[in-house]
All heavy atoms as TSV, in Angstrom:
chain	resi	resn	atom	element	x	y	z
A	1	MET	N	N	-15.878	21.482	-5.874
A	1	MET	CA	C	-15.087	21.189	-7.038
A	1	MET	C	C	-15.426	19.782	-7.515
A	1	MET	O	O	-15.293	18.818	-6.767
A	1	MET	CB	C	-13.602	21.289	-6.683
A	1	MET	CG	C	-12.771	20.765	-7.786
A	1	MET	SD	S	-11.025	20.518	-7.690
A	1	MET	CE	C	-10.281	21.317	-6.435
A	2	PRO	N	N	-15.875	19.623	-8.747
A	2	PRO	CA	C	-16.237	18.288	-9.238
A	2	PRO	C	C	-15.018	17.448	-9.580
A	2	PRO	O	O	-13.944	17.969	-9.857
A	2	PRO	CB	C	-17.053	18.601	-10.500
A	2	PRO	CG	C	-16.582	19.936	-10.947
A	2	PRO	CD	C	-16.189	20.679	-9.686
A	3	ALA	N	N	-15.224	16.145	-9.560
A	3	ALA	CA	C	-14.160	15.216	-9.937
A	3	ALA	C	C	-13.882	15.346	-11.432
A	3	ALA	O	O	-14.771	15.646	-12.211
A	3	ALA	CB	C	-14.575	13.794	-9.608
A	4	LYS	N	N	-12.639	15.100	-11.837
A	4	LYS	CA	C	-12.244	15.243	-13.241
A	4	LYS	C	C	-12.236	13.912	-13.987
A	4	LYS	O	O	-12.006	13.880	-15.180
A	4	LYS	CB	C	-10.859	15.875	-13.320
A	4	LYS	CG	C	-10.763	17.192	-12.607
A	4	LYS	CD	C	-10.617	18.313	-13.565
A	4	LYS	CE	C	-10.318	19.582	-12.803
A	4	LYS	NZ	N	-11.184	20.641	-13.086
A	5	SER	N	N	-12.465	12.795	-13.278
A	5	SER	CA	C	-12.507	11.493	-13.932
A	5	SER	C	C	-13.369	10.533	-13.115
A	5	SER	O	O	-13.650	10.774	-11.942
A	5	SER	CB	C	-11.098	10.911	-14.079
A	5	SER	OG	O	-10.594	10.554	-12.808
A	6	LYS	N	N	-13.768	9.447	-13.762
A	6	LYS	CA	C	-14.561	8.436	-13.072
A	6	LYS	C	C	-13.763	7.794	-11.941
A	6	LYS	O	O	-14.311	7.494	-10.878
A	6	LYS	CB	C	-15.005	7.361	-14.058
A	6	LYS	CG	C	-16.022	7.855	-15.063
A	6	LYS	CD	C	-16.396	6.766	-16.044
A	6	LYS	CE	C	-17.330	7.313	-17.100
A	6	LYS	NZ	N	-17.689	6.290	-18.093
A	7	ALA	N	N	-12.477	7.609	-12.159
A	7	ALA	CA	C	-11.623	6.994	-11.136
A	7	ALA	C	C	-11.574	7.853	-9.874
A	7	ALA	O	O	-11.660	7.338	-8.756
A	7	ALA	CB	C	-10.219	6.759	-11.689
A	8	ARG	N	N	-11.431	9.164	-10.042
A	8	ARG	CA	C	-11.396	10.057	-8.882
A	8	ARG	C	C	-12.750	10.109	-8.184
A	8	ARG	O	O	-12.823	10.197	-6.967
A	8	ARG	CB	C	-10.983	11.463	-9.309
A	8	ARG	CG	C	-9.533	11.562	-9.658
A	8	ARG	CD	C	-9.141	12.965	-9.945
A	8	ARG	NE	N	-7.729	13.040	-10.312
A	8	ARG	CZ	C	-7.098	14.168	-10.557
A	8	ARG	NH1	N	-7.740	15.305	-10.492
A	8	ARG	NH2	N	-5.828	14.157	-10.881
A	9	GLN	N	N	-13.824	10.040	-8.953
A	9	GLN	CA	C	-15.164	10.050	-8.369
A	9	GLN	C	C	-15.379	8.798	-7.528
A	9	GLN	O	O	-15.903	8.858	-6.424
A	9	GLN	CB	C	-16.209	10.158	-9.496
A	9	GLN	CG	C	-17.613	10.391	-9.009
A	9	GLN	CD	C	-18.416	9.118	-8.851
A	9	GLN	OE1	O	-18.033	8.053	-9.314
A	9	GLN	NE2	N	-19.515	9.225	-8.174
A	10	LYS	N	N	-14.941	7.661	-8.037
A	10	LYS	CA	C	-15.067	6.400	-7.295
A	10	LYS	C	C	-14.218	6.422	-6.022
A	10	LYS	O	O	-14.656	5.973	-4.962
A	10	LYS	CB	C	-14.629	5.221	-8.155
A	10	LYS	CG	C	-15.565	4.880	-9.275
A	10	LYS	CD	C	-14.988	3.704	-10.052
A	10	LYS	CE	C	-15.663	3.487	-11.371
A	10	LYS	NZ	N	-15.044	2.388	-12.130
A	11	ALA	N	N	-13.003	6.945	-6.126
A	11	ALA	CA	C	-12.111	7.019	-4.967
A	11	ALA	C	C	-12.711	7.920	-3.888
A	11	ALA	O	O	-12.647	7.601	-2.697
A	11	ALA	CB	C	-10.740	7.533	-5.386
A	12	ALA	N	N	-13.304	9.017	-4.308
A	12	ALA	CA	C	-13.931	9.926	-3.348
A	12	ALA	C	C	-15.117	9.252	-2.664
A	12	ALA	O	O	-15.324	9.417	-1.460
A	12	ALA	CB	C	-14.382	11.207	-4.046
A	13	GLY	N	N	-15.873	8.478	-3.411
A	13	GLY	CA	C	-16.996	7.749	-2.827
A	13	GLY	C	C	-16.542	6.742	-1.782
A	13	GLY	O	O	-17.152	6.612	-0.717
A	14	ALA	N	N	-15.466	6.049	-2.068
A	14	ALA	CA	C	-14.921	5.074	-1.114
A	14	ALA	C	C	-14.409	5.775	0.140
A	14	ALA	O	O	-14.662	5.324	1.268
A	14	ALA	CB	C	-13.798	4.273	-1.766
A	15	ALA	N	N	-13.705	6.887	-0.039
A	15	ALA	CA	C	-13.183	7.636	1.103
A	15	ALA	C	C	-14.317	8.216	1.941
A	15	ALA	O	O	-14.259	8.199	3.171
A	15	ALA	CB	C	-12.263	8.756	0.617
A	16	LEU	N	N	-15.352	8.695	1.283
A	16	LEU	CA	C	-16.502	9.249	1.991
A	16	LEU	C	C	-17.195	8.159	2.809
A	16	LEU	O	O	-17.591	8.391	3.957
A	16	LEU	CB	C	-17.475	9.881	1.001
A	16	LEU	CG	C	-18.735	10.503	1.577
A	16	LEU	CD1	C	-18.394	11.627	2.557
A	16	LEU	CD2	C	-19.624	11.035	0.459
A	17	SER	N	N	-17.326	6.992	2.243
A	17	SER	CA	C	-17.939	5.873	2.953
A	17	SER	C	C	-17.157	5.538	4.226
A	17	SER	O	O	-17.748	5.306	5.285
A	17	SER	CB	C	-17.995	4.656	2.025
A	17	SER	OG	O	-18.528	3.550	2.695
A	18	ALA	N	N	-15.839	5.541	4.130
A	18	ALA	CA	C	-15.004	5.261	5.298
A	18	ALA	C	C	-15.090	6.400	6.308
A	18	ALA	O	O	-15.132	6.174	7.521
A	18	ALA	CB	C	-13.559	5.046	4.869
A	19	LYS	N	N	-15.128	7.625	5.828
A	19	LYS	CA	C	-15.208	8.798	6.712
A	19	LYS	C	C	-16.503	8.762	7.529
A	19	LYS	O	O	-16.527	9.133	8.688
A	19	LYS	CB	C	-15.126	10.049	5.841
A	19	LYS	CG	C	-14.953	11.374	6.497
A	19	LYS	CD	C	-13.595	11.740	6.961
A	19	LYS	CE	C	-12.680	12.429	6.032
A	19	LYS	NZ	N	-11.562	13.041	6.760
A	20	ARG	N	N	-17.567	8.271	6.915
A	20	ARG	CA	C	-18.869	8.178	7.595
A	20	ARG	C	C	-18.992	6.930	8.462
A	20	ARG	O	O	-19.961	6.771	9.190
A	20	ARG	CB	C	-19.985	8.185	6.560
A	20	ARG	CG	C	-20.127	9.521	5.872
A	20	ARG	CD	C	-21.237	9.499	4.869
A	20	ARG	NE	N	-21.481	10.827	4.333
A	20	ARG	CZ	C	-22.241	11.081	3.287
A	20	ARG	NH1	N	-22.845	10.089	2.652
A	20	ARG	NH2	N	-22.406	12.317	2.867
A	21	GLY	N	N	-18.026	6.019	8.358
A	21	GLY	CA	C	-18.050	4.814	9.181
A	21	GLY	C	C	-18.782	3.653	8.559
A	21	GLY	O	O	-19.016	2.643	9.219
A	22	ASP	N	N	-19.162	3.760	7.278
A	22	ASP	CA	C	-19.873	2.673	6.606
A	22	ASP	C	C	-18.940	1.546	6.188
A	22	ASP	O	O	-19.353	0.397	6.096
A	22	ASP	CB	C	-20.621	3.204	5.369
A	22	ASP	CG	C	-21.701	4.213	5.753
A	22	ASP	OD1	O	-22.244	4.118	6.871
A	22	ASP	OD2	O	-22.002	5.096	4.926
A	23	THR	N	N	-17.685	1.881	5.898
A	23	THR	CA	C	-16.681	0.880	5.556
A	23	THR	C	C	-15.445	1.124	6.412
A	23	THR	O	O	-15.296	2.193	6.997
A	23	THR	CB	C	-16.282	0.941	4.058
A	23	THR	OG1	O	-15.786	2.237	3.767
A	23	THR	CG2	C	-17.447	0.630	3.149
A	24	ARG	N	N	-14.559	0.149	6.442
A	24	ARG	CA	C	-13.359	0.277	7.265
A	24	ARG	C	C	-12.291	1.104	6.564
A	24	ARG	O	O	-12.091	0.976	5.355
A	24	ARG	CB	C	-12.788	-1.095	7.550
A	24	ARG	CG	C	-13.686	-1.916	8.416
A	24	ARG	CD	C	-13.057	-3.247	8.669
A	24	ARG	NE	N	-13.952	-4.038	9.481
A	24	ARG	CZ	C	-13.594	-5.130	10.096
A	24	ARG	NH1	N	-12.368	-5.592	9.977
A	24	ARG	NH2	N	-14.454	-5.787	10.832
A	25	LYS	N	N	-11.600	1.905	7.332
A	25	LYS	CA	C	-10.504	2.705	6.801
A	25	LYS	C	C	-9.412	1.800	6.252
A	25	LYS	O	O	-8.772	2.121	5.247
A	25	LYS	CB	C	-9.943	3.610	7.897
A	25	LYS	CG	C	-8.795	4.465	7.443
A	25	LYS	CD	C	-8.170	5.228	8.577
A	25	LYS	CE	C	-6.872	5.857	8.113
A	25	LYS	NZ	N	-6.021	6.266	9.188
A	26	SER	N	N	-9.217	0.655	6.869
A	26	SER	CA	C	-8.156	-0.273	6.449
A	26	SER	C	C	-8.413	-0.860	5.059
A	26	SER	O	O	-7.490	-1.387	4.436
A	26	SER	CB	C	-7.995	-1.397	7.462
A	26	SER	OG	O	-9.197	-2.130	7.578
A	27	SER	N	N	-9.638	-0.761	4.556
A	27	SER	CA	C	-9.939	-1.294	3.228
A	27	SER	C	C	-9.576	-0.316	2.115
A	27	SER	O	O	-9.605	-0.678	0.943
A	27	SER	CB	C	-11.423	-1.654	3.125
A	27	SER	OG	O	-12.216	-0.486	3.163
A	28	LEU	N	N	-9.214	0.910	2.475
A	28	LEU	CA	C	-8.864	1.922	1.478
A	28	LEU	C	C	-7.446	1.720	0.966
A	28	LEU	O	O	-6.558	1.325	1.716
A	28	LEU	CB	C	-8.981	3.328	2.069
A	28	LEU	CG	C	-10.349	3.749	2.574
A	28	LEU	CD1	C	-10.259	5.138	3.181
A	28	LEU	CD2	C	-11.388	3.713	1.476
A	29	LYS	N	N	-7.251	2.016	-0.321
A	29	LYS	CA	C	-5.937	1.910	-0.945
A	29	LYS	C	C	-5.728	3.115	-1.848
A	29	LYS	O	O	-6.679	3.713	-2.339
A	29	LYS	CB	C	-5.840	0.658	-1.808
A	29	LYS	CG	C	-5.997	-0.631	-1.067
A	29	LYS	CD	C	-5.953	-1.796	-2.018
A	29	LYS	CE	C	-6.233	-3.099	-1.297
A	29	LYS	NZ	N	-6.319	-4.219	-2.230
A	30	GLY	N	N	-4.483	3.451	-2.093
A	30	GLY	CA	C	-4.127	4.462	-3.077
A	30	GLY	C	C	-4.793	5.813	-2.886
A	30	GLY	O	O	-4.751	6.399	-1.805
A	31	ALA	N	N	-5.447	6.287	-3.942
A	31	ALA	CA	C	-6.036	7.621	-3.960
A	31	ALA	C	C	-7.132	7.783	-2.905
A	31	ALA	O	O	-7.231	8.839	-2.277
A	31	ALA	CB	C	-6.593	7.930	-5.340
A	32	SER	N	N	-7.936	6.750	-2.702
A	32	SER	CA	C	-9.017	6.873	-1.727
A	32	SER	C	C	-8.465	7.038	-0.309
A	32	SER	O	O	-9.010	7.787	0.495
A	32	SER	CB	C	-9.974	5.683	-1.799
A	32	SER	OG	O	-9.299	4.477	-1.593
A	33	LYS	N	N	-7.354	6.372	-0.015
A	33	LYS	CA	C	-6.724	6.492	1.303
A	33	LYS	C	C	-6.175	7.906	1.491
A	33	LYS	O	O	-6.347	8.511	2.551
A	33	LYS	CB	C	-5.612	5.461	1.460
A	33	LYS	CG	C	-5.030	5.387	2.842
A	33	LYS	CD	C	-4.057	4.230	2.959
A	33	LYS	CE	C	-3.579	4.055	4.374
A	33	LYS	NZ	N	-2.690	2.899	4.508
A	34	GLU	N	N	-5.526	8.435	0.446
A	34	GLU	CA	C	-5.002	9.797	0.517
A	34	GLU	C	C	-6.133	10.817	0.668
A	34	GLU	O	O	-6.022	11.775	1.436
A	34	GLU	CB	C	-4.187	10.112	-0.734
A	34	GLU	CG	C	-2.878	9.359	-0.809
A	34	GLU	CD	C	-2.119	9.619	-2.095
A	34	GLU	OE1	O	-2.351	10.662	-2.733
A	34	GLU	OE2	O	-1.302	8.772	-2.456
A	35	MET	N	N	-7.220	10.604	-0.066
A	35	MET	CA	C	-8.369	11.516	0.030
A	35	MET	C	C	-8.969	11.479	1.437
A	35	MET	O	O	-9.340	12.508	1.972
A	35	MET	CB	C	-9.439	11.142	-0.998
A	35	MET	CG	C	-9.089	11.479	-2.409
A	35	MET	SD	S	-10.408	10.930	-3.503
A	35	MET	CE	C	-10.068	11.916	-4.940
A	36	TYR	N	N	-9.072	10.286	2.001
A	36	TYR	CA	C	-9.622	10.128	3.347
A	36	TYR	C	C	-8.846	10.969	4.353
A	36	TYR	O	O	-9.427	11.632	5.203
A	36	TYR	CB	C	-9.584	8.651	3.756
A	36	TYR	CG	C	-10.018	8.400	5.182
A	36	TYR	CD1	C	-11.353	8.222	5.501
A	36	TYR	CD2	C	-9.084	8.343	6.218
A	36	TYR	CE1	C	-11.757	7.997	6.805
A	36	TYR	CE2	C	-9.471	8.124	7.521
A	36	TYR	CZ	C	-10.816	7.950	7.814
A	36	TYR	OH	O	-11.206	7.742	9.109
A	37	GLU	N	N	-7.519	10.938	4.226
A	37	GLU	CA	C	-6.666	11.622	5.186
A	37	GLU	C	C	-6.571	13.126	4.955
A	37	GLU	O	O	-6.363	13.885	5.898
A	37	GLU	CB	C	-5.269	11.002	5.152
A	37	GLU	CG	C	-5.261	9.565	5.641
A	37	GLU	CD	C	-3.959	8.831	5.376
A	37	GLU	OE1	O	-3.089	9.384	4.679
A	37	GLU	OE2	O	-3.833	7.698	5.851
A	38	SER	N	N	-6.725	13.574	3.721
A	38	SER	CA	C	-6.458	14.983	3.421
A	38	SER	C	C	-7.691	15.846	3.148
A	38	SER	O	O	-7.575	17.066	3.100
A	38	SER	CB	C	-5.514	15.084	2.218
A	38	SER	OG	O	-6.160	14.609	1.056
A	39	MET	N	N	-8.855	15.237	2.986
A	39	MET	CA	C	-10.045	16.015	2.619
A	39	MET	C	C	-11.121	15.923	3.699
A	39	MET	O	O	-11.243	14.921	4.394
A	39	MET	CB	C	-10.611	15.512	1.290
A	39	MET	CG	C	-9.661	15.679	0.126
A	39	MET	SD	S	-10.258	14.938	-1.400
A	39	MET	CE	C	-11.456	16.166	-1.904
A	40	SER	N	N	-11.925	16.974	3.778
A	40	SER	CA	C	-13.044	16.984	4.722
A	40	SER	C	C	-14.212	16.195	4.131
A	40	SER	O	O	-14.241	15.901	2.927
A	40	SER	CB	C	-13.495	18.420	4.990
A	40	SER	OG	O	-14.114	18.963	3.838
A	41	GLU	N	N	-15.180	15.884	4.960
A	41	GLU	CA	C	-16.355	15.153	4.492
A	41	GLU	C	C	-17.100	15.952	3.423
A	41	GLU	O	O	-17.564	15.394	2.435
A	41	GLU	CB	C	-17.284	14.841	5.672
A	41	GLU	CG	C	-18.408	13.906	5.314
A	41	GLU	CD	C	-19.208	13.426	6.498
A	41	GLU	OE1	O	-18.655	13.319	7.606
A	41	GLU	OE2	O	-20.397	13.145	6.302
A	42	LYS	N	N	-17.181	17.260	3.603
A	42	LYS	CA	C	-17.868	18.114	2.620
A	42	LYS	C	C	-17.153	18.079	1.266
A	42	LYS	O	O	-17.812	17.979	0.220
A	42	LYS	CB	C	-17.949	19.545	3.137
A	42	LYS	CG	C	-18.611	20.506	2.174
A	42	LYS	CD	C	-19.403	21.545	2.899
A	42	LYS	CE	C	-20.018	22.572	1.979
A	42	LYS	NZ	N	-21.047	22.080	1.126
A	43	GLN	N	N	-15.824	18.143	1.267
A	43	GLN	CA	C	-15.065	18.079	0.018
A	43	GLN	C	C	-15.270	16.727	-0.668
A	43	GLN	O	O	-15.442	16.666	-1.890
A	43	GLN	CB	C	-13.577	18.293	0.286
A	43	GLN	CG	C	-13.221	19.706	0.690
A	43	GLN	CD	C	-11.765	19.817	1.126
A	43	GLN	OE1	O	-11.279	18.982	1.886
A	43	GLN	NE2	N	-11.090	20.850	0.649
A	44	LEU	N	N	-15.266	15.669	0.122
A	44	LEU	CA	C	-15.475	14.336	-0.439
A	44	LEU	C	C	-16.873	14.213	-1.036
A	44	LEU	O	O	-17.051	13.592	-2.089
A	44	LEU	CB	C	-15.252	13.266	0.628
A	44	LEU	CG	C	-13.807	13.074	1.059
A	44	LEU	CD1	C	-13.736	12.177	2.286
A	44	LEU	CD2	C	-12.975	12.503	-0.076
A	45	GLU	N	N	-17.867	14.801	-0.383
A	45	GLU	CA	C	-19.230	14.783	-0.916
A	45	GLU	C	C	-19.283	15.452	-2.283
A	45	GLU	O	O	-19.929	14.951	-3.206
A	45	GLU	CB	C	-20.199	15.503	0.029
A	45	GLU	CG	C	-20.569	14.717	1.246
A	45	GLU	CD	C	-21.442	15.499	2.214
A	45	GLU	OE1	O	-21.818	16.653	1.909
A	45	GLU	OE2	O	-21.749	14.944	3.273
A	46	GLU	N	N	-18.613	16.598	-2.429
A	46	GLU	CA	C	-18.610	17.313	-3.702
A	46	GLU	C	C	-17.982	16.472	-4.815
A	46	GLU	O	O	-18.488	16.440	-5.928
A	46	GLU	CB	C	-17.871	18.645	-3.563
A	46	GLU	CG	C	-18.616	19.654	-2.721
A	46	GLU	CD	C	-17.831	20.932	-2.474
A	46	GLU	OE1	O	-16.745	21.107	-3.055
A	46	GLU	OE2	O	-18.319	21.765	-1.694
A	47	PHE	N	N	-16.898	15.789	-4.510
A	47	PHE	CA	C	-16.258	14.927	-5.495
A	47	PHE	C	C	-17.146	13.730	-5.824
A	47	PHE	O	O	-17.320	13.377	-6.979
A	47	PHE	CB	C	-14.913	14.413	-4.965
A	47	PHE	CG	C	-13.720	15.164	-5.471
A	47	PHE	CD1	C	-13.476	16.463	-5.084
A	47	PHE	CD2	C	-12.826	14.556	-6.324
A	47	PHE	CE1	C	-12.372	17.155	-5.519
A	47	PHE	CE2	C	-11.705	15.231	-6.787
A	47	PHE	CZ	C	-11.475	16.533	-6.384
A	48	ALA	N	N	-17.692	13.102	-4.805
A	48	ALA	CA	C	-18.450	11.873	-4.991
A	48	ALA	C	C	-19.774	12.100	-5.712
A	48	ALA	O	O	-20.247	11.206	-6.421
A	48	ALA	CB	C	-18.699	11.204	-3.642
A	49	GLU	N	N	-20.372	13.261	-5.568
A	49	GLU	CA	C	-21.669	13.496	-6.203
A	49	GLU	C	C	-21.553	13.955	-7.654
A	49	GLU	O	O	-22.560	14.158	-8.323
A	49	GLU	CB	C	-22.490	14.497	-5.395
A	49	GLU	CG	C	-22.004	15.919	-5.449
A	49	GLU	CD	C	-22.781	16.858	-4.549
A	49	GLU	OE1	O	-23.649	16.414	-3.791
A	49	GLU	OE2	O	-22.522	18.064	-4.617
A	50	THR	N	N	-20.355	14.057	-8.175
A	50	THR	CA	C	-20.140	14.425	-9.574
A	50	THR	C	C	-20.819	13.411	-10.479
A	50	THR	O	O	-20.700	12.208	-10.281
A	50	THR	CB	C	-18.632	14.455	-9.906
A	50	THR	OG1	O	-17.988	15.361	-9.032
A	50	THR	CG2	C	-18.385	14.870	-11.341
A	51	LYS	N	N	-21.546	13.894	-11.459
A	51	LYS	CA	C	-22.177	13.005	-12.433
A	51	LYS	C	C	-21.091	12.354	-13.276
A	51	LYS	O	O	-20.152	13.003	-13.710
A	51	LYS	CB	C	-23.130	13.789	-13.343
A	51	LYS	CG	C	-24.244	14.497	-12.593
A	51	LYS	CD	C	-25.182	13.516	-11.959
A	51	LYS	CE	C	-26.326	14.265	-11.288
A	51	LYS	NZ	N	-26.800	13.657	-10.099
A	52	ARG	N	N	-21.198	11.066	-13.522
A	52	ARG	CA	C	-20.155	10.321	-14.227
A	52	ARG	C	C	-20.288	10.400	-15.740
A	52	ARG	O	O	-19.338	10.142	-16.465
A	52	ARG	CB	C	-20.182	8.869	-13.780
A	52	ARG	CG	C	-19.808	8.757	-12.305
A	52	ARG	CD	C	-19.839	7.362	-11.812
A	52	ARG	NE	N	-18.779	6.603	-12.445
A	52	ARG	CZ	C	-18.741	5.292	-12.481
A	52	ARG	NH1	N	-19.670	4.596	-11.908
A	52	ARG	NH2	N	-17.755	4.665	-13.068
A	53	LYS	N	N	-21.459	10.764	-16.231
A	53	LYS	CA	C	-21.670	10.829	-17.676
A	53	LYS	C	C	-20.735	11.870	-18.298
A	53	LYS	O	O	-20.677	13.012	-17.861
A	53	LYS	CB	C	-23.117	11.184	-17.983
A	53	LYS	CG	C	-23.448	11.119	-19.448
A	53	LYS	CD	C	-24.910	11.362	-19.699
A	53	LYS	CE	C	-25.202	11.230	-21.182
A	53	LYS	NZ	N	-26.607	11.445	-21.469
A	54	GLY	N	N	-19.985	11.457	-19.289
A	54	GLY	CA	C	-19.093	12.360	-19.986
A	54	GLY	C	C	-17.701	12.495	-19.394
A	54	GLY	O	O	-16.850	13.142	-19.978
A	55	LEU	N	N	-17.468	11.894	-18.235
A	55	LEU	CA	C	-16.138	11.953	-17.631
A	55	LEU	C	C	-15.240	10.878	-18.244
A	55	LEU	O	O	-15.707	9.782	-18.546
A	55	LEU	CB	C	-16.205	11.704	-16.117
A	55	LEU	CG	C	-16.808	12.775	-15.246
A	55	LEU	CD1	C	-16.822	12.302	-13.791
A	55	LEU	CD2	C	-16.034	14.066	-15.349
A	56	PRO	N	N	-13.963	11.164	-18.403
A	56	PRO	CA	C	-13.048	10.114	-18.862
A	56	PRO	C	C	-12.840	9.100	-17.757
A	56	PRO	O	O	-13.037	9.408	-16.577
A	56	PRO	CB	C	-11.755	10.875	-19.144
A	56	PRO	CG	C	-11.822	12.088	-18.279
A	56	PRO	CD	C	-13.279	12.432	-18.169
A	57	GLU	N	N	-12.457	7.886	-18.121
A	57	GLU	CA	C	-12.216	6.838	-17.121
A	57	GLU	C	C	-11.082	7.261	-16.188
A	57	GLU	O	O	-11.196	7.134	-14.975
A	57	GLU	CB	C	-11.858	5.520	-17.796
A	57	GLU	CG	C	-11.935	4.323	-16.882
A	57	GLU	CD	C	-13.298	4.067	-16.278
A	57	GLU	OE1	O	-14.304	4.186	-16.974
A	57	GLU	OE2	O	-13.347	3.746	-15.077
A	58	LYS	N	N	-9.993	7.781	-16.763
A	58	LYS	CA	C	-8.877	8.302	-15.978
A	58	LYS	C	C	-8.467	9.636	-16.554
A	58	LYS	O	O	-8.586	9.868	-17.750
A	58	LYS	CB	C	-7.667	7.353	-16.023
A	58	LYS	CG	C	-7.908	6.060	-15.298
A	58	LYS	CD	C	-6.649	5.238	-15.228
A	58	LYS	CE	C	-6.883	3.994	-14.400
A	58	LYS	NZ	N	-5.663	3.219	-14.255
A	59	LYS	N	N	-7.956	10.504	-15.705
A	59	LYS	CA	C	-7.491	11.805	-16.166
A	59	LYS	C	C	-6.149	11.645	-16.843
A	59	LYS	O	O	-5.259	10.980	-16.331
A	59	LYS	CB	C	-7.366	12.778	-14.994
A	59	LYS	CG	C	-6.946	14.166	-15.400
A	59	LYS	CD	C	-7.245	15.143	-14.322
A	59	LYS	CE	C	-6.813	16.541	-14.585
A	59	LYS	NZ	N	-6.010	16.844	-15.714
A	60	SER	N	N	-5.997	12.272	-17.998
A	60	SER	CA	C	-4.712	12.189	-18.689
A	60	SER	C	C	-3.677	13.012	-17.966
A	60	SER	O	O	-3.994	14.018	-17.338
A	60	SER	CB	C	-4.851	12.669	-20.134
A	60	SER	OG	O	-5.244	14.027	-20.138
A	61	LYS	N	N	-2.430	12.611	-18.045
A	61	LYS	CA	C	-1.337	13.335	-17.390
A	61	LYS	C	C	-0.846	14.419	-18.332
A	61	LYS	O	O	-0.274	14.126	-19.371
A	61	LYS	CB	C	-0.196	12.388	-17.031
A	61	LYS	CG	C	-0.605	11.376	-15.988
A	61	LYS	CD	C	0.554	10.485	-15.631
A	61	LYS	CE	C	0.106	9.465	-14.598
A	61	LYS	NZ	N	1.176	8.593	-14.181
A	62	ASP	N	N	-1.058	15.660	-17.959
A	62	ASP	CA	C	-0.616	16.795	-18.782
A	62	ASP	C	C	0.543	17.495	-18.160
A	62	ASP	O	O	0.705	17.672	-17.049
A	62	ASP	CB	C	-1.761	17.792	-18.991
A	62	ASP	CG	C	-2.846	17.231	-19.877
A	62	ASP	OD1	O	-2.516	16.413	-20.750
A	62	ASP	OD2	O	-4.014	17.614	-19.706
């Protein structure tokens, strides 16, 4: 499932980095921390590899 905004794509990238041990878990905040705890590495990869071109900066609240 691709990310729906640039913000979610960035958060997934940060969570994936922590999941792989490249960054510290303690450096995560907000959405990236929640993603780290609730998503598998494969799910995070799918979100993080989403192309950013054409995505809104943030998803609108509908």
